N, C-alpha and C positions, 0 to 999 in steps of 0.2 A: 627452531622451526616456525614458531608463531610468536607474536609479540602483542603488546597492548592488552586490551580486555580479553582476547582469546588466548588463554593459556593452553599448554598441551593437554591438560585434563579436560578443559571445556571443549577443545577441538575434538577429542575422542568422544565425548558425550554428544556433541553435535552430530558426528558421523553415525552414532547409534540412534539418532532421532529422539533422544531422551528429552522430555518436556520439563526441564528443571528450572526453577527460578534463577539460579546463578547463570544458566545458559541464556535465558531470556534477557537478563540484565546486561550480559556481555554483548549481545546482539544490539540492544538499544544503544549502548555506549558506542559501539562501532559505527552504527548509523549516524549518531550525533556527530562523531568525529568527521565522518565523511561529509556531512552537510556543512559543517564549519569550514572544511577545506574548500568546498565549492563556493561558499560565500566569500572566502578570502580571494579565490580566483576571480570572482566577479568584481570585487573591490579593486584588485590590481589592474584588471582590464579597463575598468571605468576610469581609474586614475591615469592610466597610460594614454587613454584617448580623451583626456579631459578637454584639451583645446579643440579637438575635432568634433566633439558633440555639439549639437545645436544648443543655444543658450537655455531655452526652456527645458530641454531634456536634462542638461547638466544640473540646473537648479532643482528640478524635480527629484533627480537621483540623490542629490546632497540632502535635500529636505527629508526624503524618505529614509535614507540611511541614518540620519540624526535621530529620527523618531524611533527607529528600530533599536538604536543604541540606548535611548532613554528608557524604552520599555524593558530592555535587558537589565538595566540597572535597577529598575523598580521591582521586577519579578522574573528572574532568569528561568524558572521552571515554566511559567506561562509562555514565555517566548519560545522555549524549546518545543512546546506542543505545536506551535505554528510552523517552526522551521523543520521539524521532523515529520510533518504531515506529508503523505505521499505525493500530492500534486505539487508541493513545493519542490520536490525532487525532480518531477517531470519538467517543471518550468525552468529550473536551473540548468538541467541538461540541455534543453532546447535552446535556452538563451546563450549558453557558453559555446554551443556548436554553431550558432548563427554567425554569418559573416558580418564584418564591420559595415555600418551604414544603416539604412532604414530597418532591415530585418532585426538587427541587434537592438536598435533604439525602440522599436515597437514592443518588443518583448521585455525590455527593461522597465517599461511602465508598470508591469505586474508587481514590482517591488512596493508600489504604493499600497496595494491591497494586503500584501504580506505585513507591512509596517502597521497599517491600521488594525489588522486582526491581532497583531501582537500587542499593540497599545490598548485595544479593547480588553483583551484578556488580563493584561497587567494593571489595568485601571489608571492609565496615564492621562494627564491633561495635555491637550494639543489642539491646535487650530491650523488648518491648511486648506488650500484650494487645489482641487485636482481637475485636470482636463479629462472629461469622460466623453470622447467623441462618439462612442457607440451607445452611451447611456447605460453602461454596466460597470460595476465594481465588484470583483470577486474577492471574498475574504476566505482564505484557505481554512477548511475545517469548520467554518461557520455558516457561510451561505453566499448568496449573490444579490446585489442591489441592482434594481432596474429603475432608471429615472430618465428625465429629459436629457437628450444629448447636450453636451457643452460643459462649461466649468461648473463644478459643484463645490460647495463649502462644507467641510467636515470639522466638527469640534468634538473633543472627547473630554470627559470628566467622570471620575469615579465609576468606571466601567460602563458608561453610557456614551454612545456616539450619536450626534445629531447631524443629519445631512440636509442641506438645502440645495435643490438643483437649480438649473438655469432658468426654469419656469416659475420658480418661487415655491415649489412644493417642498414640504418638510416631512421627515420621518425620523423616529428615534429607534435605536437598537440598544438593548441593555443586556447585561449578563456577561460572565466571564467563562462560560463553558457551553458547549452545544446544546445541552438539555435545558438551559435557561436563557439562551440568546433568543430573543423574540422581539417583534415590533411592539413598542410601548404605545405608539399611536399610529394607526394605519389610515392614511387618507383614502378617500373614495377612488382616487386615481393614482397614477404614479407620483412620486416614487414609492416603491414598496420593496420589502425584503423577502427573498425566498430562503428561508432558514432550513438548514439541513436537519433531518429527522434522526434522533438518537435511536440506536438499535437496543432493545431491552437487555438488561443484564450485563452491559458492557459500556465502554467509552467510544465504541465505533459508531459511525454515522452512515446513513444511506446517502451517498453523494450523487445526486442527479442534476447538478447545476454547474459544477466547476468546469471552466473551458479547457483545463489541462488534464481532465480525468481520463480521456481516451485519446490515443495518438491521432493525428489528422487522417491517417490511412485506415483507421478502424482496426478491428480485432479479427484475426483468423482469415481463412480463405474467402469468406463472405464479406470481409471488411465491415463487420458489424459496428455501428456507431453506438454511443451511449444513449440509453432511453431518456427522453426528456420529460420533465414534469409538465403536465399531470399524468403522463402515460407510463410512469415508472412503477405504478401500483404499490405505493408505499405501505398500504395495509397488508397486502399479501406478503411483502418482504418482512415486515415486522413480525407477523405471525410465524412465518417459516423460520426466521432467525431464532425467535424465542424457543420454538419446538426443537430445532436442531441443537441449540446450545444446551437445552435440558437433556437431550439424548447423550451428548458428549459428557456432561457432568455425571450422568448415571453410569456411563460406560468407562470413562477414565477422567476423573477430576483434574489430574495434572494436564492432560491434553486440552481440556476445556479452558483451563487457566492460561495456558500458552497461547491458545487461539485468541482469547480476549485481550491478552497483553500485546500481541503482535499485529493483529488486524485492526487497522485504524479506520478503514472505510470499505464499504461494499459499493461498487459501481455497477448499477444495473445496465445490461446491454439489451438492445432491442431483440425481440423474439418473433421472427416472422412466422406466419401460420405454417403448420406442418413441420416445424423444427423438431429434430429428434433429441439426442443427448445434448444437454446444455453446453454451450461453449463457455470456457472460462480461461482466464489468463492472469499472470502476474508480470508486471513490467519491471525490468531490471532497474530502471531509473526511479521507480516508485514502489519500493517494497512496503508492504503493509496495506496495499490496496488490492482487493479481490474484485476483478472485473468478470462478470458472469451474467448469463441469462438466468431467469428464475428456475431453480430446480423443481422437480415434480413433487417432492415430499421432503420431510425432515431428514430422512436417512441419506438421501442424495446430497442435501446441503451439508450435513455433518461431514460426510466423506470429502466433499468438495473443499470445505474449509480447511480440513487437515492437509489435503493435497496442496492447496495454494499457499498455506502457511509455510510448508516446507520449501516451496519455490522462493518465498520471501527470505527464509533462513539462508538458503544457498546464495541468493543475490547479495545479501549483506556480507556473508562470509567471504565470497569470492572477490569483493572489493578490497578486503583486508589481506586475505591469504589466497592468492590465485591458485586454483586447483588444476588448471590445464594451460598449455602453452597457447599463445595467440595464433600461431600457425602450426597446424598439424598436417596429417597426410590427406585430410579431406574425404576419407572413406566413410560411406554411410552404412549403417547397421540396422538390421531388423530387430524389433522388439515386440514382445507379445501383446502389448496393449495399444499398439498403433498399426495402421495399415501401411503407412508410408515409412520408408527407411529414415533413420535419424543420424545426425552427426554425433560425435562423442559427447558434446555438450548436452544434447537432447537426451542421450542415453543416461547420462549422469543425473540430469534433472528428473527424468521419469523414474529411474530406479530408486532415487532418494525419496521421492513422494510416495511411491508404492511400498517401500520398506516401512515408512511411517504408517501407511494404511494397513499393512499386514499386522503391525503391532496393535493398531486399533481393532481390527477384525478379530484378532486372537482374544482380546479382552472381551469383546462383545459376545463371542461364542462360548466363553467360559465364565463370564461374570454374572452378577445377580440381577442384571437389568430385566425389566418386566416386559419387554417387547420381543415376543417369540419370533416374529417375522424378521426383526433386525438380527437376532442371534442366528437364525437359519441362513439368512442371506450372507451374514458375515462369514459363517463357516464355509459356504460355497466360494466366496470370493477369496478367502484365505488360501484354499486349496488351488484355485485357478491361477493365482498370481505367485504362488511360492516358487514354482519352477521358472516362471517368466522373469522374476527378479533375479533368481540365481543365474540364469543365462545372461542377463544384462550385466551382472557383476563380473562374469567371466570375460565378457567383451571389454569391460573397463580395465580389468586386471592385465589384459594383453595389449592394451593400447599404449603407444609411445607418445600420445598427446598430453598425458597427465604429467604434472609437475611432481617432484618428490612428495610434496604435501598432498597432492591429489591422490597419489598411490597409497599413502598412509590413510587418507580419508576412506578410500574404497576398501582397504583391508579391515578397517573398523566397521564399515557397513557390512562386509561379509561375515565378520564375527557375530554381529547381531542377527543377521539372517540365519546363520547356522544355529544359534541358540533357539530362535523361534521354530526352526524346523525340527530340532531334537525334542523340544517341548511338545510339539504337535504329535510326533510319533509316539512319545511316551503316553500321552493322554488318549491317543487313538486306539 
């Protein structure tokens, strides 16, 4: 039924939303395999179009690819951190979907930032000249360089990158991880680095600068764009994240560990005045990124992180083990947590996320946590969503859109839902 890192045992534990280290490790291995496949597809396409690419584009690609390979030889783990970063997935998906010609060539230029980020983390020596027509260079998971438009010279050595822009300005960036990547010397004017802020207690960053962090059409019905620095409120996010993570640790340490292992970045979305429940999303092409408006308090953020982490888990799993057929009957279904009817894919996503939340709420209502309001709210939400998740599972069980693996996945979800229900009745 399954292959590679997702064994039948791990597949069953995934369906039950269990936050086990072996499950997390399998998901990260599956994501890595997927990224390598996409990179190979990119290389094949670039080689196939070798003679059709403009000379400057072809040479730039070859130079960037060689630097990426050099970084891989020096420190494979450091390079994986860059390649597995969510926005690298967004870029690869958009690049490979672009038609041949200018659209493909413009997006191909992003490989330079990926290669420099990898070389910086791996501590490689290199020297290259990059055309930066917009005066920006994005380093996935690290930050964004702003400088004078035109050719820029970059040189790297022992984890330090020096950039000299077309106007003669120079800036140095040092360090091999987001928490220590910082400007070593900041000129009074450009160029300058906008370095990503590390979220406390984790390796995740607050990404408010990467150009691939939000799709061009925005998020949700309101087409929300990403919040831009300095309006992304880094202090509020840092505080809210720290408090939410502490609440998860108290309520369910395993769930907290899973969250910090799978969430690589939080992408703040703009929050128009008068906005109600915060909009959040996970992109299928960028698992590990939580795109969201700032939640009201730590309880809201804790629930949101668990919710979106399970969208990430399904996104990674579904690339390896498809759970539904590409073409179904197209029927929409009502679910208790949404006003609008949902396709089977949406029912599965919602039921899976809410099943994980039920597990979290059960622990919050019965556990030793010191937040009485959290326990009371968790008890109310558990009761409110128990029947809703059960109804959604019935819809999925009756659907002909699921693959055999999808039906098995839903059966395991149902088994866990039943256990939670029985435990609740016994304690009630």
